[in-house]
VOGU-3710 file (C-alpha; in Angstrom, 3 decimals, decimal comma):
1> mavmkfllpl> 13,185/-40,348/12,709  13,743/-38,030/15,669  14,576/-35,213/13,267  11,373/-35,821/11,302  9,315/-35,731/14,503  10,767/-32,295/15,165  10,444/-30,948/11,630  6,833/-31,950/11,017  5,338/-29,853/13,825  7,676/-27,023/12,846
11> cyaltvaahg> 6,436/-27,152/9,251  2,852/-27,137/10,482  3,541/-24,144/12,707  5,049/-22,253/9,782  2,054/-23,111/7,614  -0,613/-21,895/10,014  1,216/-18,993/11,636  2,327/-16,861/8,689  -0,392/-14,320/7,976  0,665/-10,742/7,397
21> risqvvikgv> 1,931/-7,322/8,325  1,870/-3,809/6,895  4,886/-3,421/4,636  4,473/0,292/3,965  2,155/3,276/4,362  1,528/5,785/1,562  0,684/9,403/2,428  0,371/12,064/-0,293  2,096/9,778/-2,765  5,094/9,146/-0,490
31> aypgydspsf> 5,773/5,615/0,788  7,095/5,093/4,321  8,226/1,583/5,337  6,440/-0,254/8,120  7,965/-2,397/10,840  9,268/-5,624/9,298  8,653/-7,900/12,264  10,211/-11,082/10,836  13,401/-9,318/9,711  13,902/-6,471/12,197
41> aynpnppnvf> 13,535/-8,795/15,191  16,883/-10,399/14,331  18,637/-7,142/13,500  20,512/-5,520/16,420  20,211/-2,132/14,696  16,969/-2,100/12,680  15,872/0,934/10,649  13,994/3,651/12,545  10,463/3,435/11,138  7,182/4,921/12,361
51> gwtikqtdlg> 5,525/1,530/12,802  5,562/0,238/16,368  8,078/-2,454/17,323  6,335/-5,797/17,835  7,283/-9,420/18,494  5,483/-10,943/15,541  8,191/-13,033/13,924  5,585/-15,600/12,870  3,299/-12,878/11,417  0,782/-14,193/13,913
61> fvspssfgsp> -2,180/-12,802/15,808  -3,598/-11,801/19,180  -6,285/-14,199/20,411  -9,463/-13,125/22,281  -8,084/-14,551/25,524  -5,536/-11,695/25,356  -8,045/-8,930/24,585  -7,742/-7,689/28,171  -3,944/-7,593/28,028  -1,665/-4,890/26,555
71> diichkdakp> -0,947/-7,184/23,584  -4,246/-6,193/21,958  -3,282/-2,502/21,886  -0,640/-2,606/19,136  0,225/-6,348/18,948  2,482/-8,592/21,024  4,970/-6,798/23,288  4,525/-3,649/21,194  6,756/-0,668/21,926  6,323/2,875/20,575
81> aqshvevaag> 8,115/3,651/17,339  10,885/6,195/17,812  9,800/8,285/14,851  6,645/9,677/13,273  5,212/10,927/9,989  3,416/14,222/9,511  -0,071/14,135/8,008  -2,720/16,824/7,572  -6,253/16,450/8,884  -8,341/15,260/5,938
91> dtvslqwtpw> -5,477/13,369/4,281  -5,914/9,797/3,119  -3,563/7,158/4,532  -3,032/3,991/2,480  -1,887/0,911/4,414  -0,224/-1,783/2,321  -0,386/-5,339/3,649  1,608/-8,358/2,592  -0,718/-10,833/0,788  -3,723/-11,472/3,000
101> ptshkgpvld> -5,190/-15,024/3,022  -8,575/-15,188/1,281  -9,800/-17,631/3,929  -9,256/-15,106/6,746  -12,522/-13,213/6,335  -13,373/-10,398/8,705  -13,692/-6,685/9,445  -11,128/-3,942/8,879  -10,982/-1,272/11,604  -9,067/1,950/12,222
111> ylancngpce> -8,632/3,941/15,420  -6,750/7,023/16,580  -5,526/7,865/20,074  -4,199/11,258/21,168  -0,776/10,862/22,767  -1,019/14,272/24,504  2,709/14,609/23,919  5,307/12,724/21,875  3,952/9,337/20,823  7,520/8,042/20,938
121> kvdktalkff> 7,351/8,272/24,760  3,718/7,363/25,370  2,477/4,720/27,821  0,402/2,498/25,546  -1,871/1,382/28,382  -2,959/5,009/28,875  -3,956/5,554/25,236  -7,674/5,988/24,575  -8,760/5,023/21,079  -11,678/6,365/19,053
131> kidgagllkq> -12,813/4,645/15,870  -12,491/6,569/12,591  -13,275/3,715/10,204  -14,982/0,352/10,355  -16,204/-2,106/7,726  -17,544/-5,601/8,327  -19,918/-7,777/6,299  -20,633/-6,051/2,989  -22,543/-8,734/1,076  -24,503/-11,832/1,977
141> spqtfaddvl> -24,079/-13,632/-1,339  -21,404/-14,164/-2,254  -20,296/-13,502/1,294  -18,042/-10,446/1,172  -16,224/-8,973/4,144  -14,080/-5,858/4,295  -10,921/-7,954/3,997  -12,144/-9,174/0,588  -12,182/-5,555/-0,574  -8,703/-5,083/0,897
151> iannnswqvq> -7,416/-8,109/-1,034  -9,007/-6,916/-4,293  -7,415/-3,509/-3,695  -3,902/-4,960/-4,010  -3,930/-5,863/-0,293  -4,257/-2,213/0,697  -6,735/-0,207/2,759  -7,412/3,522/2,724  -8,539/5,530/5,747  -9,113/9,260/6,058
161> ipkslapgny> -7,819/11,319/8,961  -10,896/13,285/10,148  -10,950/16,723/8,529  -11,801/18,554/11,758  -9,376/16,623/13,990  -7,415/18,826/16,382  -3,693/19,003/15,601  -1,397/16,890/17,735  0,425/13,591/18,037  -1,676/10,475/17,508
171> vlrheiialh> -1,266/6,715/17,295  -3,067/5,202/14,305  -4,239/1,695/15,180  -5,155/-0,352/12,088  -6,586/-3,851/12,486  -7,967/-6,860/10,662  -9,912/-9,433/12,680  -9,995/-12,865/11,015  -13,164/-14,864/11,706  -12,528/-18,172/9,940
181> sagqsdgaqs> -12,278/-19,954/13,326  -14,457/-17,555/15,327  -17,256/-20,080/15,735  -15,384/-21,519/18,704  -14,336/-19,729/21,873  -10,995/-17,938/21,525  -11,024/-18,648/17,785  -11,028/-15,114/16,349  -7,669/-13,633/15,343  -6,757/-9,959/15,744
191> ypqcfnlkvt> -3,938/-8,393/13,726  -3,378/-4,858/15,082  -0,651/-2,580/13,708  0,217/0,885/15,075  1,893/3,975/13,626  2,902/7,374/15,029  1,362/10,369/13,266  1,787/14,097/13,766  -1,495/15,639/12,603  -1,519/19,235/11,401
201> gsgtlnpagv> -4,479/21,538/10,806  -6,775/23,946/12,604  -9,546/21,592/13,716  -10,918/21,265/17,225  -12,291/17,707/17,213  -11,006/15,828/20,259  -13,167/12,709/20,700  -13,296/10,674/23,874  -11,801/7,232/23,530  -11,600/3,760/25,012
211> kgtelykitd> -8,487/2,077/26,372  -7,139/-0,596/24,060  -7,655/-3,298/26,668  -11,368/-2,409/26,781  -12,133/-2,376/23,043  -13,431/-5,951/22,827  -14,622/-8,848/24,939  -14,164/-12,509/24,124  -17,946/-13,033/23,856  -18,786/-9,960/21,739
221> pgiliniyvp> -21,136/-10,940/18,873  -18,591/-9,721/16,309  -15,843/-11,821/17,930  -17,543/-15,121/18,814  -19,526/-15,956/15,678  -19,951/-18,693/13,093  -19,686/-17,024/9,692  -20,468/-20,226/7,779  -24,240/-19,793/7,696  -26,568/-18,954/4,759
231> tldyvipgpa> -27,671/-15,613/6,226  -25,292/-13,824/8,553  -26,058/-10,892/10,833  -22,707/-9,378/11,705  -22,111/-6,665/14,296  -18,799/-4,837/13,903  -16,937/-5,158/17,223  -15,724/-2,250/19,305  -17,107/1,257/19,760  -19,039/3,003/16,997
241> vipgvpatid> -17,291/5,195/14,442  -17,200/8,753/15,807  -19,977/11,068/14,535  -19,360/13,255/11,526  -16,980/10,973/9,624  -17,764/8,332/6,975  -17,758/4,719/8,154  -15,365/4,028/5,274  -14,048/5,843/2,224  -13,809/4,679/-1,362
251> qkileatats> -11,165/1,983/-1,627  -8,858/2,750/-4,547  -5,232/1,796/-5,042  -3,021/4,764/-4,197  0,421/4,273/-5,704  3,557/5,826/-4,312  5,551/8,155/-6,542  8,375/8,618/-4,017  9,797/7,050/-0,870  10,997/8,610/2,363
261> satpyggsds> 11,844/7,830/5,960  9,989/8,942/9,071  11,046/11,832/11,309  13,035/10,570/14,316  12,059/11,713/17,798  13,378/15,243/18,234  13,878/15,735/14,487  12,467/18,535/12,355  9,208/17,920/10,504  10,189/20,423/7,831
271> dptggsgpap> 12,450/17,665/6,528  10,503/14,370/6,318  13,662/12,473/7,201  14,424/14,549/10,275  17,861/15,286/8,861  18,927/11,672/9,260  18,457/10,554/5,694  17,694/11,664/2,161  14,688/13,768/1,331  11,866/11,993/-0,512
281> tdnlstpagg> 13,164/10,729/-3,830  11,376/9,613/-6,956  13,046/6,232/-7,245  10,234/4,886/-9,395  12,128/4,996/-12,670  10,507/5,478/-16,050  11,088/2,618/-18,515  12,659/3,238/-21,888  10,213/4,984/-24,169  7,936/5,848/-21,276
291> sdstpttdpn> 6,577/9,246/-20,419  8,322/11,157/-17,657  5,731/13,873/-17,420  4,506/15,342/-14,161  1,540/13,373/-12,817  -1,817/15,053/-13,179  -3,765/12,757/-10,902  -4,205/13,959/-7,340  -2,301/11,419/-5,170  -4,690/12,143/-2,308
301> paptdtlstp> -8,170/12,343/-3,879  -11,171/13,489/-1,917  -12,750/10,405/-0,351  -16,328/9,288/-0,769  -18,433/7,163/1,534  -18,374/4,082/-0,685  -16,532/0,790/-0,879  -15,611/-1,013/-4,075  -16,515/-4,675/-3,646  -14,791/-7,279/-5,776
311> dggsdsapta> -17,744/-9,102/-7,249  -20,661/-7,122/-8,600  -23,928/-5,524/-7,587  -24,913/-2,813/-5,165  -25,236/-3,408/-1,469  -25,130/-1,598/1,795  -22,053/-0,302/3,554  -20,943/-1,311/7,012  -22,040/0,309/10,214  -21,458/-0,567/13,835
321> gpaptdnlst> -24,780/-2,429/13,839  -25,903/-5,537/12,013  -27,587/-3,707/9,136  -25,375/-1,965/6,539  -26,464/1,448/5,287  -24,297/3,021/2,562  -24,134/2,190/-1,141  -21,355/-0,010/-2,442  -20,129/0,319/-6,002  -18,845/-2,899/-7,506
331> pvgapnpkpt> -16,477/-3,268/-10,472  -17,828/-6,352/-12,251  -15,183/-8,942/-12,904  -12,442/-6,886/-11,291  -11,008/-8,925/-8,415  -7,773/-6,950/-8,561  -8,440/-3,457/-9,958  -5,639/-1,697/-11,786  -4,043/1,194/-9,937  -4,414/4,804/-10,924
341> khrkrptkgp> -1,195/5,688/-12,724  0,805/8,740/-11,729  3,701/7,990/-14,054  4,794/5,074/-16,154  6,925/2,575/-14,371  8,075/-1,019/-14,853  5,978/-2,430/-12,000  2,607/-1,665/-10,461  4,175/-0,393/-7,286  4,919/-2,050/-3,985
351> vapsakapcs> 3,974/-5,675/-4,303  3,043/-7,315/-1,041  5,545/-10,161/-0,827  5,022/-13,853/-0,383  7,379/-16,765/0,058  7,513/-20,535/0,129  8,544/-21,907/3,466  11,310/-24,516/3,514  8,637/-27,072/4,427  6,355/-27,507/1,433
361> sgkkhhghnp> 2,741/-28,325/2,234  1,079/-27,351/-1,027  -0,497/-24,371/0,708  0,365/-20,785/-0,009  2,362/-19,050/2,692  2,009/-15,389/3,464  5,438/-14,317/4,599  7,517/-11,283/3,784  10,081/-12,403/1,217  8,947/-12,618/-2,434
371> kgdgkdgqiq> 11,261/-15,238/-3,945  11,076/-14,904/-7,706  7,693/-13,194/-7,923  8,833/-11,176/-10,933  9,548/-12,197/-14,512  12,043/-15,051/-14,904  12,450/-15,405/-11,143  13,407/-11,783/-10,580  12,503/-10,021/-7,339  9,705/-7,431/-7,402
381> rwgqcggksw> 10,192/-3,925/-6,005  10,248/-3,939/-2,167  11,183/-7,641/-2,031  14,192/-9,102/-0,191  17,159/-9,783/-2,469  20,007/-10,507/-0,065  21,391/-10,551/3,448  23,083/-12,990/5,790  21,704/-16,525/5,350  19,590/-15,396/2,359
391> tgpttcvagt> 19,291/-18,244/-0,157  16,726/-16,781/-2,534  17,130/-14,894/-5,832  19,292/-11,779/-5,912  18,271/-10,196/-9,227  15,712/-7,370/-9,075  13,185/-6,493/-11,788  14,115/-3,769/-14,279  14,134/-0,298/-12,793  15,107/-1,460/-9,306
401> tckelnpwys> 18,422/-2,176/-7,579  19,287/-4,562/-4,760  20,229/-2,216/-1,912  21,778/-3,368/1,361  19,800/-1,868/4,245  21,817/-3,777/6,822  23,961/-6,948/6,859  20,841/-9,058/7,436  18,538/-7,533/4,820  18,862/-6,225/1,253
411> qcl> 15,815/-4,945/-0,639  14,901/-4,195/-4,264  14,412/-0,417/-4,417
//
């Protein structure tokens, strides 16, 4: 009985706490892994990725009562990543989440902050963020928020680095704010994720910013709000999107055609791996009988100021105010649009993983280990397939191999 009294609250905590993280970021068709907070936290020597280190083992959130603390900047106890990825001004960055809960409706926001030096050594409390993207309520009926578009887009979100941005080292701060409990004080849930970027180009844009601890207040109308009303006026929280850039770009699935690792601090950007690992490789194998021709589709298409909503009709796009302004194109009956193909491959690309917790509640969990998501219980690409204490499947889908990244974690690649 004593054991059951302990396990029941633990099962409940697992059920409500597991939400999501960014598993990878795709830039110019190349996929770079994000920080795997549940796995890396228990690894004494985790991989050097360009996503900031965070204590988010429960895939949890930052509550409004912590909006004035450093936790809101890049998540709980965040520390700068010790590597970065090079990106050109004007490039599109695709952020791939693990499966996002459909109940967690809310805005999707993106910020940049100039590190004025290596982001690997920056003081996060000194960073000043300016907003380069922001989408909130897109439709009244059926109620559609930006996260609904993200879910329909294979749990991914695209943001453009401003074309005229001055070159330098920047922190990209990407965030979803879940509003399902925001009708009560301290009920909103922020999920910030940060990445180090080295931006190249010849632009001169150097916007002023706001410290992360000053982005939101607990009583902001976009933070403390009941979304379960027939007609909702929603104000996107935080500063306005900087002038001269679209509030959002067209949300299309951008598949990776290669993988690589970030450049470690002090490494050379001429080699995306900084000399510490292999150059980008096309490990997306072509199935038997498939075409192995060079892709003709631009992996980084020119963005437009539209959002694809998952349910039909034309509406207005999000702005920092309550009234949307831009046109939204809607693929009718396409809740999960098919990705643009760059080459034939056995899977659709990185599949945001999910897992059943050891305590079954009948509810879907949103963790990081896809146990048997593929055909006949096989593991999809990017899923965990082994490691110390791993009890799940170990067979990867065709075209992928279970590769040991460290003694605690093996992945289908």
